[in-house]
C-alpha positions in Angstrom: -10.6 -98.7 -218.6 -11.8 -96.2 -216.1 -12.2 -96.8 -212.3 -16.0 -96.9 -212.7 -15.8 -99.4 -215.5 -13.4 -101.6 -213.5 -15.8 -101.5 -210.5 -18.8 -102.5 -212.7 -16.9 -105.4 -214.3 -15.8 -106.7 -210.9 -19.3 -106.4 -209.5 -20.8 -108.2 -212.5 -18.2 -111.0 -212.2 -18.9 -111.4 -208.5 -22.7 -111.5 -209.3 -22.2 -114.2 -212.0 -20.2 -116.3 -209.6 -23.0 -116.2 -207.0 -21.6 -113.6 -204.7 -24.8 -111.6 -204.4 -27.1 -114.6 -204.2 -26.2 -116.0 -200.9 -23.1 -117.9 -201.8 -24.0 -119.8 -204.9 -26.8 -121.5 -206.7 -28.2 -121.0 -210.1 -29.5 -117.8 -211.5 -33.1 -117.5 -210.6 -33.1 -120.1 -207.9 -34.7 -117.8 -205.4 -37.7 -117.3 -207.8 -37.9 -121.0 -208.3 -38.1 -121.4 -204.5 -40.8 -118.8 -204.3 -42.8 -120.4 -207.1 -42.5 -123.8 -205.4 -43.7 -122.4 -202.1 -46.7 -120.6 -203.7 -47.6 -123.7 -205.7 -47.4 -125.8 -202.5 -49.6 -123.3 -200.6 -52.2 -123.3 -203.4 -52.0 -127.1 -203.5 -52.6 -127.5 -199.8 -55.6 -125.0 -199.9 -57.1 -126.7 -203.0 -56.7 -130.1 -201.4 -58.5 -129.0 -198.3 -61.3 -127.3 -200.2 -61.7 -130.4 -202.4 -62.1 -132.6 -199.4 -64.5 -130.2 -197.8 -66.6 -130.0 -201.0 -66.7 -133.8 -201.4 -67.9 -134.2 -197.8 -70.6 -131.6 -198.3 -69.2 -129.5 -195.4 -71.2 -126.6 -194.1 -68.4 -124.3 -195.3 -70.1 -123.9 -198.6 -73.5 -122.5 -199.3 -76.4 -124.9 -199.5 -78.5 -123.1 -202.1 -75.7 -122.4 -204.6 -76.5 -122.9 -208.3 -73.7 -124.6 -210.4 -73.5 -124.3 -214.1 -71.8 -127.7 -214.4 -72.8 -130.6 -212.2 -72.8 -130.2 -208.4 -70.6 -129.5 -205.4 -69.3 -133.0 -205.1 -68.1 -133.1 -208.7 -66.3 -129.8 -208.3 -64.8 -131.1 -205.0 -63.2 -134.1 -206.9 -61.9 -131.7 -209.6 -60.4 -129.3 -207.1 -59.0 -132.2 -205.1 -57.3 -133.6 -208.2 -55.9 -130.2 -209.1 -54.6 -129.7 -205.5 -52.8 -133.0 -205.5 -51.3 -132.1 -208.9 -50.1 -128.8 -207.6 -48.6 -130.5 -204.6 -46.7 -132.9 -206.8 -45.5 -130.1 -209.0 -44.3 -128.1 -205.9 -42.5 -131.2 -204.6 -40.9 -131.7 -208.0 -39.7 -128.1 -208.0 -38.3 -128.5 -204.5 -36.3 -131.6 -205.5 -35.2 -130.6 -209.0 -31.4 -130.3 -209.3 -31.5 -127.6 -212.0 -33.9 -124.9 -213.0 -34.1 -126.6 -216.4 -35.4 -129.7 -214.7 -38.5 -127.9 -213.4 -42.0 -128.4 -214.7 -43.0 -126.2 -217.6 -39.6 -125.2 -218.7 -39.7 -123.8 -222.2 -35.9 -123.2 -222.6 -34.3 -125.4 -225.2 -31.7 -128.0 -224.1 
């Protein structure tokens, strides 16, 4: 092989061994961390908004018209979704493999 081909092969081998990803870990583990952080942030915000809506806080408009039910019902729905998001973020943070994560569609 040529010098350029040898360099390419050596770089790809180092990458597959974790050399360019901070010293190890699975492929895509950085994206899994990012997804977990974003899911956790959304879960915290939705949990706070759900609690505010249930308590009829002054954060929301008084004269809003809702297509389905009222503000307190939406507060319970958003609170439930926020807690679900927090549980999913915790599961992603503690999963031992990217295949253990929620919503994985890859076969065994």
